[in-house]
PyMOL Python script that loads the backbone (N, CA, C, O; Angstrom):
from pymol import cmd

cmd.read_pdbstr("""\
ATOM      1  N   MET A   1     -24.189 -30.206-141.797  1.00  0.00           N
ATOM      2  CA  MET A   1     -24.744 -30.544-140.501  1.00  0.00           C
ATOM      3  C   MET A   1     -23.865 -31.612-139.853  1.00  0.00           C
ATOM      4  O   MET A   1     -23.520 -32.608-140.488  1.00  0.00           O
ATOM      5  N   SER A   2     -23.514 -31.406-138.623  1.00  0.00           N
ATOM      6  CA  SER A   2     -22.624 -32.345-137.951  1.00  0.00           C
ATOM      7  C   SER A   2     -23.381 -33.606-137.556  1.00  0.00           C
ATOM      8  O   SER A   2     -24.598 -33.600-137.374  1.00  0.00           O
ATOM      9  N   LEU A   3     -22.617 -34.685-137.430  1.00  0.00           N
ATOM     10  CA  LEU A   3     -23.199 -35.967-137.063  1.00  0.00           C
ATOM     11  C   LEU A   3     -23.787 -35.901-135.656  1.00  0.00           C
ATOM     12  O   LEU A   3     -24.891 -36.391-135.415  1.00  0.00           O
ATOM     13  N   ILE A   4     -23.061 -35.304-134.745  1.00  0.00           N
ATOM     14  CA  ILE A   4     -23.536 -35.138-133.371  1.00  0.00           C
ATOM     15  C   ILE A   4     -23.862 -33.654-133.187  1.00  0.00           C
ATOM     16  O   ILE A   4     -22.994 -32.799-133.364  1.00  0.00           O
ATOM     17  N   PRO A   5     -25.107 -33.353-132.835  1.00  0.00           N
ATOM     18  CA  PRO A   5     -25.462 -31.940-132.651  1.00  0.00           C
ATOM     19  C   PRO A   5     -24.609 -31.287-131.576  1.00  0.00           C
ATOM     20  O   PRO A   5     -24.318 -31.892-130.544  1.00  0.00           O
ATOM     21  N   ARG A   6     -24.222 -30.080-131.822  1.00  0.00           N
ATOM     22  CA  ARG A   6     -23.452 -29.274-130.878  1.00  0.00           C
ATOM     23  C   ARG A   6     -22.061 -29.841-130.602  1.00  0.00           C
ATOM     24  O   ARG A   6     -21.512 -29.650-129.517  1.00  0.00           O
ATOM     25  N   TRP A   7     -21.504 -30.525-131.570  1.00  0.00           N
ATOM     26  CA  TRP A   7     -20.146 -31.087-131.412  1.00  0.00           C
ATOM     27  C   TRP A   7     -19.151 -29.986-131.092  1.00  0.00           C
ATOM     28  O   TRP A   7     -18.244 -30.170-130.280  1.00  0.00           O
ATOM     29  N   GLU A   8     -19.328 -28.839-131.737  1.00  0.00           N
ATOM     30  CA  GLU A   8     -18.366 -27.763-131.522  1.00  0.00           C
ATOM     31  C   GLU A   8     -18.467 -27.155-130.124  1.00  0.00           C
ATOM     32  O   GLU A   8     -17.545 -26.470-129.682  1.00  0.00           O
ATOM     33  N   TYR A   9     -19.580 -27.399-129.422  1.00  0.00           N
ATOM     34  CA  TYR A   9     -19.738 -26.864-128.074  1.00  0.00           C
ATOM     35  C   TYR A   9     -19.345 -27.860-126.987  1.00  0.00           C
ATOM     36  O   TYR A   9     -19.313 -27.509-125.808  1.00  0.00           O
ATOM     37  N   MET A  10     -19.045 -29.097-127.374  1.00  0.00           N
ATOM     38  CA  MET A  10     -18.682 -30.118-126.386  1.00  0.00           C
ATOM     39  C   MET A  10     -17.266 -29.858-125.875  1.00  0.00           C
ATOM     40  O   MET A  10     -16.426 -29.301-126.582  1.00  0.00           O
ATOM     41  N   THR A  11     -17.022 -30.270-124.641  1.00  0.00           N
ATOM     42  CA  THR A  11     -15.675 -30.139-124.100  1.00  0.00           C
ATOM     43  C   THR A  11     -14.779 -31.192-124.738  1.00  0.00           C
ATOM     44  O   THR A  11     -15.255 -32.148-125.349  1.00  0.00           O
ATOM     45  N   ASP A  12     -13.476 -30.998-124.584  1.00  0.00           N
ATOM     46  CA  ASP A  12     -12.545 -31.965-125.151  1.00  0.00           C
ATOM     47  C   ASP A  12     -12.706 -33.341-124.512  1.00  0.00           C
ATOM     48  O   ASP A  12     -12.586 -34.361-125.191  1.00  0.00           O
ATOM     49  N   ASP A  13     -12.975 -33.370-123.213  1.00  0.00           N
ATOM     50  CA  ASP A  13     -13.189 -34.643-122.531  1.00  0.00           C
ATOM     51  C   ASP A  13     -14.428 -35.361-123.076  1.00  0.00           C
ATOM     52  O   ASP A  13     -14.409 -36.573-123.288  1.00  0.00           O
ATOM     53  N   ALA A  14     -15.492 -34.607-123.298  1.00  0.00           N
ATOM     54  CA  ALA A  14     -16.723 -35.201-123.823  1.00  0.00           C
ATOM     55  C   ALA A  14     -16.504 -35.727-125.243  1.00  0.00           C
ATOM     56  O   ALA A  14     -17.014 -36.789-125.603  1.00  0.00           O
ATOM     57  N   LYS A  15     -15.742 -34.977-126.048  1.00  0.00           N
ATOM     58  CA  LYS A  15     -15.436 -35.440-127.407  1.00  0.00           C
ATOM     59  C   LYS A  15     -14.606 -36.718-127.372  1.00  0.00           C
ATOM     60  O   LYS A  15     -14.860 -37.643-128.144  1.00  0.00           O
ATOM     61  N   ALA A  16     -13.618 -36.776-126.485  1.00  0.00           N
ATOM     62  CA  ALA A  16     -12.766 -37.960-126.379  1.00  0.00           C
ATOM     63  C   ALA A  16     -13.585 -39.168-125.933  1.00  0.00           C
ATOM     64  O   ALA A  16     -13.411 -40.272-126.449  1.00  0.00           O
ATOM     65  N   MET A  17     -14.482 -38.947-124.967  1.00  0.00           N
ATOM     66  CA  MET A  17     -15.324 -40.043-124.490  1.00  0.00           C
ATOM     67  C   MET A  17     -16.249 -40.534-125.599  1.00  0.00           C
ATOM     68  O   MET A  17     -16.447 -41.739-125.757  1.00  0.00           O
ATOM     69  N   THR A  18     -16.807 -39.615-126.358  1.00  0.00           N
ATOM     70  CA  THR A  18     -17.683 -39.992-127.462  1.00  0.00           C
ATOM     71  C   THR A  18     -16.924 -40.801-128.501  1.00  0.00           C
ATOM     72  O   THR A  18     -17.439 -41.799-129.004  1.00  0.00           O
ATOM     73  N   LYS A  19     -15.716 -40.387-128.827  1.00  0.00           N
ATOM     74  CA  LYS A  19     -14.905 -41.119-129.809  1.00  0.00           C
ATOM     75  C   LYS A  19     -14.559 -42.510-129.291  1.00  0.00           C
ATOM     76  O   LYS A  19     -14.584 -43.473-130.057  1.00  0.00           O
ATOM     77  N   ARG A  20     -14.235 -42.634-127.997  1.00  0.00           N
ATOM     78  CA  ARG A  20     -13.920 -43.952-127.418  1.00  0.00           C
ATOM     79  C   ARG A  20     -15.128 -44.875-127.465  1.00  0.00           C
ATOM     80  O   ARG A  20     -14.998 -46.060-127.773  1.00  0.00           O
ATOM     81  N   VAL A  21     -16.310 -44.332-127.157  1.00  0.00           N
ATOM     82  CA  VAL A  21     -17.527 -45.141-127.174  1.00  0.00           C
ATOM     83  C   VAL A  21     -17.826 -45.619-128.593  1.00  0.00           C
ATOM     84  O   VAL A  21     -18.172 -46.782-128.801  1.00  0.00           O
ATOM     85  N   VAL A  22     -17.694 -44.728-129.558  1.00  0.00           N
ATOM     86  CA  VAL A  22     -17.952 -45.105-130.953  1.00  0.00           C
ATOM     87  C   VAL A  22     -16.947 -46.146-131.422  1.00  0.00           C
ATOM     88  O   VAL A  22     -17.322 -47.107-132.093  1.00  0.00           O
ATOM     89  N   LEU A  23     -15.679 -45.970-131.079  1.00  0.00           N
ATOM     90  CA  LEU A  23     -14.653 -46.941-131.462  1.00  0.00           C
ATOM     91  C   LEU A  23     -14.921 -48.290-130.804  1.00  0.00           C
ATOM     92  O   LEU A  23     -14.794 -49.329-131.453  1.00  0.00           O
ATOM     93  N   SER A  24     -15.285 -48.287-129.539  1.00  0.00           N
ATOM     94  CA  SER A  24     -15.597 -49.536-128.843  1.00  0.00           C
ATOM     95  C   SER A  24     -16.794 -50.234-129.476  1.00  0.00           C
ATOM     96  O   SER A  24     -16.794 -51.455-129.634  1.00  0.00           O
ATOM     97  N   ALA A  25     -17.802 -49.469-129.832  1.00  0.00           N
ATOM     98  CA  ALA A  25     -18.983 -50.048-130.462  1.00  0.00           C
ATOM     99  C   ALA A  25     -18.630 -50.662-131.815  1.00  0.00           C
ATOM    100  O   ALA A  25     -19.117 -51.742-132.148  1.00  0.00           O
ATOM    101  N   LEU A  26     -17.795 -49.991-132.593  1.00  0.00           N
ATOM    102  CA  LEU A  26     -17.385 -50.531-133.888  1.00  0.00           C
ATOM    103  C   LEU A  26     -16.570 -51.811-133.734  1.00  0.00           C
ATOM    104  O   LEU A  26     -16.764 -52.767-134.485  1.00  0.00           O
ATOM    105  N   VAL A  27     -15.664 -51.832-132.767  1.00  0.00           N
ATOM    106  CA  VAL A  27     -14.866 -53.038-132.517  1.00  0.00           C
ATOM    107  C   VAL A  27     -15.771 -54.182-132.080  1.00  0.00           C
ATOM    108  O   VAL A  27     -15.593 -55.318-132.519  1.00  0.00           O
ATOM    109  N   LEU A  28     -16.734 -53.890-131.224  1.00  0.00           N
ATOM    110  CA  LEU A  28     -17.674 -54.910-130.767  1.00  0.00           C
ATOM    111  C   LEU A  28     -18.494 -55.469-131.924  1.00  0.00           C
ATOM    112  O   LEU A  28     -18.657 -56.684-132.041  1.00  0.00           O
ATOM    113  N   LEU A  29     -19.004 -54.595-132.774  1.00  0.00           N
ATOM    114  CA  LEU A  29     -19.790 -55.049-133.924  1.00  0.00           C
ATOM    115  C   LEU A  29     -18.942 -55.875-134.890  1.00  0.00           C
ATOM    116  O   LEU A  29     -19.409 -56.885-135.416  1.00  0.00           O
ATOM    117  N   LEU A  30     -17.709 -55.454-135.124  1.00  0.00           N
ATOM    118  CA  LEU A  30     -16.819 -56.210-135.997  1.00  0.00           C
ATOM    119  C   LEU A  30     -16.525 -57.582-135.410  1.00  0.00           C
ATOM    120  O   LEU A  30     -16.523 -58.582-136.128  1.00  0.00           O
ATOM    121  N   SER A  31     -16.279 -57.631-134.111  1.00  0.00           N
ATOM    122  CA  SER A  31     -16.007 -58.901-133.440  1.00  0.00           C
ATOM    123  C   SER A  31     -17.209 -59.830-133.528  1.00  0.00           C
ATOM    124  O   SER A  31     -17.061 -61.019-133.811  1.00  0.00           O
ATOM    125  N   LEU A  32     -18.391 -59.292-133.287  1.00  0.00           N
ATOM    126  CA  LEU A  32     -19.600 -60.112-133.379  1.00  0.00           C
ATOM    127  C   LEU A  32     -19.820 -60.618-134.796  1.00  0.00           C
ATOM    128  O   LEU A  32     -20.262 -61.750-134.990  1.00  0.00           O
ATOM    129  N   TRP A  33     -19.520 -59.797-135.775  1.00  0.00           N
ATOM    130  CA  TRP A  33     -19.674 -60.209-137.170  1.00  0.00           C
ATOM    131  C   TRP A  33     -18.719 -61.351-137.507  1.00  0.00           C
ATOM    132  O   TRP A  33     -19.108 -62.311-138.171  1.00  0.00           O
ATOM    133  N   VAL A  34     -17.477 -61.250-137.051  1.00  0.00           N
ATOM    134  CA  VAL A  34     -16.484 -62.294-137.311  1.00  0.00           C
ATOM    135  C   VAL A  34     -16.861 -63.576-136.583  1.00  0.00           C
ATOM    136  O   VAL A  34     -16.799 -64.660-137.162  1.00  0.00           O
ATOM    137  N   ILE A  35     -17.249 -63.461-135.321  1.00  0.00           N
ATOM    138  CA  ILE A  35     -17.619 -64.645-134.547  1.00  0.00           C
ATOM    139  C   ILE A  35     -18.847 -65.311-135.157  1.00  0.00           C
ATOM    140  O   ILE A  35     -18.916 -66.538-135.236  1.00  0.00           O
ATOM    141  N   ARG A  36     -19.798 -64.519-135.580  1.00  0.00           N
ATOM    142  CA  ARG A  36     -21.004 -65.080-136.202  1.00  0.00           C
ATOM    143  C   ARG A  36     -20.666 -65.822-137.482  1.00  0.00           C
ATOM    144  O   ARG A  36     -21.303 -66.826-137.799  1.00  0.00           O
ATOM    145  N   ALA A  37     -19.684 -65.351-138.216  1.00  0.00           N
ATOM    146  CA  ALA A  37     -19.278 -66.021-139.446  1.00  0.00           C
ATOM    147  C   ALA A  37     -18.518 -67.314-139.141  1.00  0.00           C
ATOM    148  O   ALA A  37     -18.556 -68.254-139.936  1.00  0.00           O
ATOM    149  N   LEU A  38     -17.830 -67.369-138.000  1.00  0.00           N
ATOM    150  CA  LEU A  38     -17.018 -68.544-137.667  1.00  0.00           C
ATOM    151  C   LEU A  38     -17.784 -69.631-136.930  1.00  0.00           C
ATOM    152  O   LEU A  38     -17.329 -70.775-136.904  1.00  0.00           O
ATOM    153  N   ILE A  39     -18.917 -69.324-136.337  1.00  0.00           N
ATOM    154  CA  ILE A  39     -19.651 -70.316-135.543  1.00  0.00           C
ATOM    155  C   ILE A  39     -19.992 -71.577-136.342  1.00  0.00           C
ATOM    156  O   ILE A  39     -19.800 -72.674-135.817  1.00  0.00           O
ATOM    157  N   PRO A  40     -20.482 -71.487-137.570  1.00  0.00           N
ATOM    158  CA  PRO A  40     -20.759 -72.735-138.307  1.00  0.00           C
ATOM    159  C   PRO A  40     -19.501 -73.578-138.525  1.00  0.00           C
ATOM    160  O   PRO A  40     -19.568 -74.806-138.469  1.00  0.00           O
ATOM    161  N   TRP A  41     -18.379 -72.949-138.768  1.00  0.00           N
ATOM    162  CA  TRP A  41     -17.141 -73.700-138.966  1.00  0.00           C
ATOM    163  C   TRP A  41     -16.686 -74.372-137.682  1.00  0.00           C
ATOM    164  O   TRP A  41     -16.155 -75.482-137.716  1.00  0.00           O
ATOM    165  N   VAL A  42     -16.888 -73.715-136.560  1.00  0.00           N
ATOM    166  CA  VAL A  42     -16.523 -74.309-135.268  1.00  0.00           C
ATOM    167  C   VAL A  42     -17.405 -75.525-134.987  1.00  0.00           C
ATOM    168  O   VAL A  42     -16.919 -76.546-134.502  1.00  0.00           O
ATOM    169  N   ILE A  43     -18.690 -75.418-135.288  1.00  0.00           N
ATOM    170  CA  ILE A  43     -19.600 -76.544-135.082  1.00  0.00           C
ATOM    171  C   ILE A  43     -19.204 -77.718-135.971  1.00  0.00           C
ATOM    172  O   ILE A  43     -19.195 -78.862-135.519  1.00  0.00           O
ATOM    173  N   VAL A  44     -18.879 -77.443-137.226  1.00  0.00           N
ATOM    174  CA  VAL A  44     -18.454 -78.509-138.140  1.00  0.00           C
ATOM    175  C   VAL A  44     -17.161 -79.142-137.652  1.00  0.00           C
ATOM    176  O   VAL A  44     -17.020 -80.364-137.696  1.00  0.00           O
ATOM    177  N   ALA A  45     -16.216 -78.335-137.189  1.00  0.00           N
ATOM    178  CA  ALA A  45     -14.937 -78.868-136.694  1.00  0.00           C
ATOM    179  C   ALA A  45     -15.148 -79.727-135.454  1.00  0.00           C
ATOM    180  O   ALA A  45     -14.550 -80.796-135.339  1.00  0.00           O
ATOM    181  N   LEU A  46     -15.987 -79.279-134.526  1.00  0.00           N
ATOM    182  CA  LEU A  46     -16.262 -80.070-133.331  1.00  0.00           C
ATOM    183  C   LEU A  46     -16.953 -81.380-133.673  1.00  0.00           C
ATOM    184  O   LEU A  46     -16.615 -82.424-133.114  1.00  0.00           O
ATOM    185  N   PHE A  47     -17.909 -81.337-134.577  1.00  0.00           N
ATOM    186  CA  PHE A  47     -18.591 -82.558-135.004  1.00  0.00           C
ATOM    187  C   PHE A  47     -17.611 -83.500-135.705  1.00  0.00           C
ATOM    188  O   PHE A  47     -17.648 -84.711-135.487  1.00  0.00           O
ATOM    189  N   GLY A  48     -16.741 -82.947-136.541  1.00  0.00           N
ATOM    190  CA  GLY A  48     -15.739 -83.774-137.227  1.00  0.00           C
ATOM    191  C   GLY A  48     -14.772 -84.413-136.248  1.00  0.00           C
ATOM    192  O   GLY A  48     -14.421 -85.582-136.404  1.00  0.00           O
ATOM    193  N   CYS A  49     -14.340 -83.676-135.255  1.00  0.00           N
ATOM    194  CA  CYS A  49     -13.440 -84.214-134.230  1.00  0.00           C
ATOM    195  C   CYS A  49     -14.134 -85.324-133.450  1.00  0.00           C
ATOM    196  O   CYS A  49     -13.546 -86.378-133.209  1.00  0.00           O
ATOM    197  N   TRP A  50     -15.376 -85.089-133.059  1.00  0.00           N
ATOM    198  CA  TRP A  50     -16.136 -86.096-132.335  1.00  0.00           C
ATOM    199  C   TRP A  50     -16.330 -87.348-133.196  1.00  0.00           C
ATOM    200  O   TRP A  50     -16.164 -88.464-132.705  1.00  0.00           O
ATOM    201  N   ALA A  51     -16.677 -87.174-134.464  1.00  0.00           N
ATOM    202  CA  ALA A  51     -16.880 -88.314-135.366  1.00  0.00           C
ATOM    203  C   ALA A  51     -15.572 -89.077-135.558  1.00  0.00           C
ATOM    204  O   ALA A  51     -15.576 -90.308-135.574  1.00  0.00           O
ATOM    205  N   PHE A  52     -14.462 -88.371-135.702  1.00  0.00           N
ATOM    206  CA  PHE A  52     -13.167 -89.040-135.875  1.00  0.00           C
ATOM    207  C   PHE A  52     -12.818 -89.872-134.643  1.00  0.00           C
ATOM    208  O   PHE A  52     -12.375 -91.014-134.772  1.00  0.00           O
ATOM    209  N   LYS A  53     -13.011 -89.313-133.466  1.00  0.00           N
ATOM    210  CA  LYS A  53     -12.721 -90.048-132.228  1.00  0.00           C
ATOM    211  C   LYS A  53     -13.628 -91.271-132.089  1.00  0.00           C
ATOM    212  O   LYS A  53     -13.179 -92.350-131.700  1.00  0.00           O
ATOM    213  N   TRP A  54     -14.901 -91.088-132.411  1.00  0.00           N
ATOM    214  CA  TRP A  54     -15.864 -92.174-132.292  1.00  0.00           C
ATOM    215  C   TRP A  54     -15.553 -93.290-133.282  1.00  0.00           C
ATOM    216  O   TRP A  54     -15.639 -94.472-132.947  1.00  0.00           O
ATOM    217  N   LEU A  55     -15.189 -92.902-134.511  1.00  0.00           N
ATOM    218  CA  LEU A  55     -14.885 -93.923-135.515  1.00  0.00           C
ATOM    219  C   LEU A  55     -13.562 -94.619-135.224  1.00  0.00           C
ATOM    220  O   LEU A  55     -13.427 -95.806-135.521  1.00  0.00           O
ATOM    221  N   SER A  56     -12.585 -93.925-134.655  1.00  0.00           N
ATOM    222  CA  SER A  56     -11.298 -94.554-134.361  1.00  0.00           C
ATOM    223  C   SER A  56     -11.399 -95.490-133.161  1.00  0.00           C
ATOM    224  O   SER A  56     -10.609 -96.431-133.071  1.00  0.00           O
ATOM    225  N   LYS A  57     -12.325 -95.279-132.245  1.00  0.00           N
ATOM    226  CA  LYS A  57     -12.516 -96.173-131.106  1.00  0.00           C
ATOM    227  C   LYS A  57     -13.229 -97.458-131.511  1.00  0.00           C
ATOM    228  O   LYS A  57     -13.028 -98.498-130.884  1.00  0.00           O
ATOM    229  N   SER A  58     -14.049 -97.402-132.538  1.00  0.00           N
ATOM    230  CA  SER A  58     -14.849 -98.572-132.906  1.00  0.00           C
ATOM    231  C   SER A  58     -14.028 -99.671-133.575  1.00  0.00           C
ATOM    232  O   SER A  58     -14.549-100.771-133.758  1.00  0.00           O
ATOM    233  N   LYS A  59     -12.788 -99.433-133.945  1.00  0.00           N
ATOM    234  CA  LYS A  59     -11.982-100.464-134.608  1.00  0.00           C
ATOM    235  C   LYS A  59     -11.426-101.445-133.654  1.00  0.00           C
ATOM    236  O   LYS A  59     -10.726-102.373-134.061  1.00  0.00           O
TER     237      LYS A  59
END
""", "prot")
cmd.dss("prot")
cmd.show_as("cartoon", "prot")
cmd.util.cbc("prot")
cmd.orient("prot")
């Protein structure tokens, strides 16, 4: 059974569009997964930078 019903009856343009949409969705999901994994590190880095600046000014 095919993943998309009637795949063999779709036009070539429709197949190409479907493949582009699926590829775009996969890239988007991968990007969101990577960004979600990096957000805590970005917050820690920003806090560390702020703390370093604040501590270096107090001397």
